[in-house]
C-alpha positions in Angstrom: 35.9 6.7 9.3 33.1 4.7 7.2 32.6 6.2 3.8 32.0 3.4 1.0 29.1 1.5 0.3 30.5 -2.0 1.2 31.7 -0.4 4.6 28.2 0.7 5.4 26.6 -2.6 4.2 29.3 -4.5 6.3 28.3 -2.4 9.5 24.8 -3.3 8.9 25.4 -7.0 8.3 27.5 -7.3 11.7 25.1 -5.0 13.9 21.6 -5.2 12.6 19.3 -8.0 12.8 18.8 -10.1 9.3 15.1 -9.8 9.1 15.6 -7.9 5.6 17.5 -8.7 2.4 18.2 -4.9 1.1 19.6 -4.3 -2.4 23.2 -3.2 -1.9 22.4 0.6 -2.5 23.5 2.9 0.3 21.1 5.9 0.4 22.4 9.0 1.8 20.5 11.9 0.6 17.2 12.0 -1.4 14.9 14.8 -2.9 11.8 14.2 -4.8 11.7 10.6 -7.1 15.7 10.8 -6.6 18.1 9.2 -4.0 21.7 9.6 -3.9 23.9 7.0 -2.5 27.0 7.3 -0.2 29.5 7.5 -3.1 27.8 9.8 -5.4 25.5 7.7 -7.6 22.2 8.7 -8.2 18.8 6.6 -8.8 15.3 7.1 -9.5 12.8 5.5 -6.7 10.4 3.4 -8.4 9.4 2.0 -4.8 8.3 4.7 -2.5 9.1 2.9 0.5 6.0 0.8 -0.2 4.0 4.1 -0.9 4.8 5.9 2.2 6.8 8.3 -0.1 3.7 8.9 -2.2 4.7 13.0 -1.9 8.2 12.1 -2.7 11.4 12.5 -0.5 11.2 15.6 1.4 8.4 17.5 0.0 9.1 21.0 1.2 5.4 21.6 2.4 5.9 18.5 4.5 9.4 19.4 5.9 8.3 22.7 6.9 5.5 21.4 9.0 7.8 19.0 10.6 10.4 21.9 11.2 8.0 24.3 12.4 6.4 21.8 15.1 9.8 20.7 16.1 10.3 24.1 17.5 7.1 24.0 19.4 6.3 20.6 21.0 6.9 17.0 19.6 5.2 14.7 22.3 2.8 14.7 25.2 1.7 11.4 25.6 -2.2 11.1 25.5 -2.2 11.9 29.1 -2.8 15.5 27.9 -4.2 17.4 25.3 -2.4 19.2 22.7 -3.2 21.7 19.9 -2.7 19.6 17.0 -4.7 16.4 17.8 -8.3 17.5 17.2 -7.8 19.6 14.1 -5.8 16.4 12.8 -8.8 14.1 13.6 -11.2 16.5 12.4 -9.4 17.5 8.9 -8.7 13.5 8.3 -12.2 12.7 9.1 -13.5 15.4 6.6 -11.1 14.3 4.1 -12.4 10.6 4.1 -16.0 11.3 4.7 -15.8 9.5 8.1 -17.0 10.5 11.8 -14.2 9.5 14.2 -10.5 9.0 14.2 -8.2 6.8 16.1 -4.4 8.0 15.6 -1.9 5.2 16.0 1.6 4.9 14.8 2.4 1.8 12.5 0.1 0.3 10.0 0.2 -2.9 11.8 -1.0 -1.0 14.8 -4.0 0.5 12.8 -4.9 -3.0 11.9 -4.5 -4.5 15.3 -6.7 -1.6 16.6 -9.5 -2.3 13.9 -9.2 -5.7 15.1 -9.7 -4.9 18.5 -12.5 -2.4 17.9 -14.6 -5.1 15.7 -14.5 -7.5 18.5 -15.5 -5.1 21.1 -18.3 -3.9 18.7 -19.4 -7.6 18.1 -19.7 -8.3 21.8 -21.5 -5.1 22.8 -23.5 -4.0 19.9 -23.9 -7.3 17.8 -24.3 -9.8 20.7 -21.9 -12.2 19.9 -21.1 -14.5 23.0 -17.9 -13.2 24.8 -14.6 -14.7 23.3 -16.3 -16.2 20.2 -15.9 -13.2 17.6 -14.5 -14.3 14.1 -12.8 -12.0 11.5 -13.1 -13.0 7.9 -9.8 -12.4 5.9 -8.4 -12.8 2.2 -5.6 -15.2 1.5 -2.6 -13.9 0.1 -3.1 -10.8 2.4 -0.7 -8.6 3.9 -1.8 -6.4 7.1 1.4 -6.3 9.1 3.8 -8.3 10.9 2.6 -8.6 14.6 1.8 -12.1 16.1 -2.0 -11.6 15.5 -1.9 -10.5 11.9 0.7 -13.3 10.9 -1.7 -15.7 12.3 -4.0 -15.3 9.4 -1.2 -14.9 6.6 -0.7 -17.3 3.9 2.7 -16.4 3.7 4.7 -19.1 5.3 8.0 -17.1 4.9 6.1 -14.4 7.2 4.3 -16.8 9.4 6.3 -20.1 9.9 8.0 -20.3 13.3 6.2 -17.9 15.1 3.4 -20.2 16.5 1.3 -20.7 18.4 -1.2 -18.6 16.4 -4.0 -16.2 17.6 -7.3 -18.1 16.5 -10.8 -16.3 15.8 -9.8 -15.7 12.1 -11.2 -17.4 8.9 -9.2 -17.2 5.8 -10.8 -17.3 2.2 -9.3 -16.9 -1.4 -9.4 -13.2 -2.4 -11.7 -12.4 -5.0 -14.0 -15.2 -4.5 -17.6 -13.6 -3.5 -19.1 -17.1 -3.1 -16.5 -18.4 -0.3 -16.4 -14.7 1.5 -20.2 -15.2 1.7 -20.1 -18.9 2.8 -17.4 -17.9 5.5 -19.7 -15.3 7.5 -21.5 -16.8 10.4 -23.6 -15.2 13.1 -20.5 -14.6 15.0 -18.4 -12.9 12.7 -17.5 -9.4 13.8 -15.9 -8.3 10.3 -14.4 -8.8 7.3 -11.1 -7.4 6.6 -9.9 -7.0 3.0 -7.6 -4.9 1.0 -9.2 -3.2 -1.9 -6.3 -3.9 -3.9 -3.6 -6.6 -2.6 0.0 -4.9 -2.5 2.4 -7.4 -1.2 0.6 -10.2 -3.1 1.9 -8.4 -6.3 -0.8 -5.5 -6.7 -3.8 -7.7 -7.2 -7.0 -6.0 -8.4 -10.2 -8.2 -7.5 -12.6 -9.2 -10.0 -15.6 -6.5 -11.1 -18.0 -6.4 -8.5 -16.4 -8.3 -5.7 -15.9 -5.3 -3.3 -19.6 -4.4 -3.8 -20.5 -8.0 -3.1 -18.4 -8.1 0.1 -20.3 -4.8 1.1 -23.7 -6.3 0.4 -23.2 -9.7 2.3 -21.7 -7.7 5.3 -24.6 -5.7 5.4 -27.0 -8.9 4.9 -25.5 -10.3 7.9 -24.7 -7.4 10.0 -21.0 -7.6 9.9 -18.7 -4.8 9.6 -16.4 -4.2 6.5 -12.8 -2.9 7.3 -10.8 -1.9 4.3 -7.1 -1.9 4.6 -6.0 1.4 2.7 -2.5 1.4 4.2 -0.7 0.9 0.9 -3.6 1.6 -1.5 -4.8 4.6 0.0 -4.1 8.3 0.0 -3.9 9.0 -4.1 -1.7 6.1 -4.9 -4.7 4.7 -7.1 -5.7 7.7 -8.6 -8.6 8.3 -5.9 -8.3 9.0 -2.5 -9.0 5.8 -1.2 -8.8 2.7 -3.3 -12.2 1.5 -2.3 -14.0 4.4 -4.1 -14.3 2.9 -7.6 -16.5 -0.1 -6.4 -19.2 2.5 -5.2 -19.2 1.2 -1.7 -17.9 2.4 1.7 -16.3 0.7 4.5 -17.3 0.7 8.1 -13.7 1.3 9.2 -10.7 2.2 7.1 -7.2 1.5 8.2 -4.5 4.4 6.8 -0.7 4.6 7.3 2.5 4.8 5.2 2.0 8.2 3.0 -0.2 9.6 6.0 3.3 10.2 7.5 4.4 11.9 4.4 7.4 9.9 4.5 8.8 11.8 7.3 7.7 9.7 10.5 5.1 6.7 11.3 1.7 7.9 11.4 -1.3 5.6 11.1 -5.3 5.7 11.9 -8.0 4.0 11.9 -11.2 6.1 10.7 -14.8 5.3 10.3 -18.3 5.2 12.1 -18.7 6.8 15.3 -20.8 4.1 16.9 -18.3 1.5 16.0 -15.0 3.4 17.1 -17.2 4.8 19.7 -16.9 1.3 21.6 -13.6 2.3 23.0 -13.7 3.9 26.7 -10.6 5.4 28.4 -8.0 3.0 29.7 -9.3 0.1 26.9 -6.7 1.0 24.2 -4.0 3.5 23.9 -0.4 4.4 22.5 2.0 6.7 24.1 3.3 8.1 20.6 -0.1 7.6 19.0 -1.7 11.1 17.8 1.7 12.9 18.8 2.2 16.6 18.2 4.7 16.1 15.7 3.1 13.3 13.8 -0.4 15.3 13.9 1.4 18.4 12.4 2.6 16.3 9.2 -0.5 14.7 8.8 -2.3 18.1 8.5 0.1 19.0 5.9 -0.3 15.7 4.0 -4.2 16.2 4.4 -3.9 19.6 3.0 -1.9 18.3 -0.1 -4.6 15.6 -0.7 -7.3 17.9 -0.5 -6.5 19.5 -3.8 -7.0 16.7 -5.8 -3.5 17.4 -7.5 -2.0 13.9 -6.6 -5.0 12.1 -7.3 -5.1 13.6 -11.0 -1.4 13.1 -11.2 -1.9 9.2 -10.4 -4.3 9.2 -12.9 -2.4 10.8 -15.7 0.8 9.4 -14.8 -0.4 5.7 -14.2 -2.0 6.1 -17.5 1.4 6.6 -19.2 2.9 3.9 -16.9 0.6 1.2 -17.8 0.1 1.9 -21.6 4.2 1.4 -21.6 4.0 -1.7 -19.5 1.4 -3.0 -21.7 3.6 -2.9 -24.6 6.3 -5.0 -22.8 3.8 -8.0 -22.3 5.3 -10.7 -24.5 8.6 -8.8 -24.5 9.9 -9.6 -21.1 6.5 -9.5 -19.3 4.2 -11.9 -18.8 1.5 -9.9 -17.0 0.6 -6.5 -15.8 -1.8 -5.7 -13.1 -2.6 -2.3 -11.2 -4.4 1.0 -10.8 -3.1 4.5 -10.8 0.7 4.9 -10.6 0.9 1.3 -9.0 1.7 -1.9 -11.2 2.8 -5.7 -10.3 4.3 -6.9 -13.1 5.4 -10.4 -14.0 8.7 -11.6 -15.6 8.3 -14.1 -18.3 9.2 -17.3 -17.1 12.7 -18.4 -17.8 13.6 -14.9 -17.6 15.1 -13.3 -14.5 14.1 -13.6 -11.1 12.7 -10.9 -9.3 15.8 -10.3 -7.4 18.1 -10.5 -10.5 15.9 -8.1 -12.2 16.2 -5.5 -9.3 19.7 -5.9 -9.0 20.2 -5.2 -12.7 17.9 -2.2 -12.5 20.0 -0.7 -9.7 23.0 -0.9 -11.7 21.3 1.4 -14.4 19.7 3.6 -11.8 16.5 2.5 -10.8 15.3 1.2 -7.6 12.6 -1.3 -7.6 11.7 -4.2 -5.3 10.5 -7.9 -6.2 7.7 -9.8 -4.3 7.0 -13.5 -4.8 9.6 -14.7 -7.1 9.6 -13.2 -10.3 7.0 -10.2 -9.4 8.1 -6.7 -9.1 6.1 -3.8 -7.6 6.3 -0.4 -9.3 5.2 2.6 -7.4 6.9 5.8 -8.1 6.3 9.0 -6.1 3.3 10.8 -7.3 5.6 14.0 -8.0 7.7 12.4 -10.6 7.8 14.2 -13.7 6.8 12.6 -17.0 10.4 12.5 -18.2 11.7 10.8 -15.0 8.8 8.4 -15.2 9.7 7.5 -19.1 13.4 7.2 -18.1 12.6 4.6 -15.3 10.6 2.9 -17.9 13.1 2.8 -20.3 15.8 1.0 -18.0 13.0 -1.3 -17.2 12.7 -2.1 -21.0 16.4 -2.3 -21.2 16.9 -4.7 -18.5 14.1 -7.2 -19.7 15.4 -7.0 -23.1 18.8 -8.5 -21.7 
């Protein structure tokens, strides 16, 4: 019988594809901001499954919603109606201030769906010649792992070896409003942006950039698509990370936390006249909008509608960023982010990102590196002040050597 962490890791290495390089921690139980491994060691979770666990592990309201729905019906396919879909779509549209919802499963599926919708809208509404629609995207982006999405990635580790690549995309520097403006043509269907780039290291764009993106899209009659899969649903202190810019997108992609950390659930939400270009048979998903996912999603929406988690992100995020700011010059070179989300760069010559994460894990803190010496910190929004401080104390200790 497999019992030790080493045995479980060996089992994974033997039988699972090596498309990840996880830390040597084997989690068996979890609750709130804490996880426990197969040998009984406890860790604070400062990754939150890349923001999929904004409400922590096994939030009681979300578990209860899943359990209740499990006792009724879990899947019908979209060949039939069910009693959760319409309510989920209405509640999500009302929460986000949008008009129509297209439910899917993974974040990548939501992005792919938004791209398809934007192209169809360009042909049917904007009048772009068939097959000539273009999408403008930002460099250093992360929108998923499908063949089309990695075609416009600038991360060679995600892209190399998977060609030929899907045409129809123009890549410009993130944060460069002039480059964005110059890239838009009469064939541009949409501009796709992350309001804050997560995988790139929690990069916050320059002041005014997102407002200028909205302005140039309006001027050109082009859609603006905001990818809020990591940044949305209270992670940055507002429901959507685009809100502080004072602009609205035509379409938003949502995912990760929308499924409550229980199951995959994503959606494209936005204007009715844009999403309305889809007709029966033109797009679909067997599991998209299934009863179980919708029930959990409705419970997530209920949590977000109180504003509690947005407030916690603001308050705890200010506490976290104040502590991290004190570490600049003392192990950290730079800190970025908003709300309870941060990208931190370790001082050159210090630990690599991987080494830092391994050292943190030995002391009971889980985080994950990205792009060399950069770490992403995203504690669950349910974390207590004491546990947040405890995690930051461990980080300070590791950086001090």
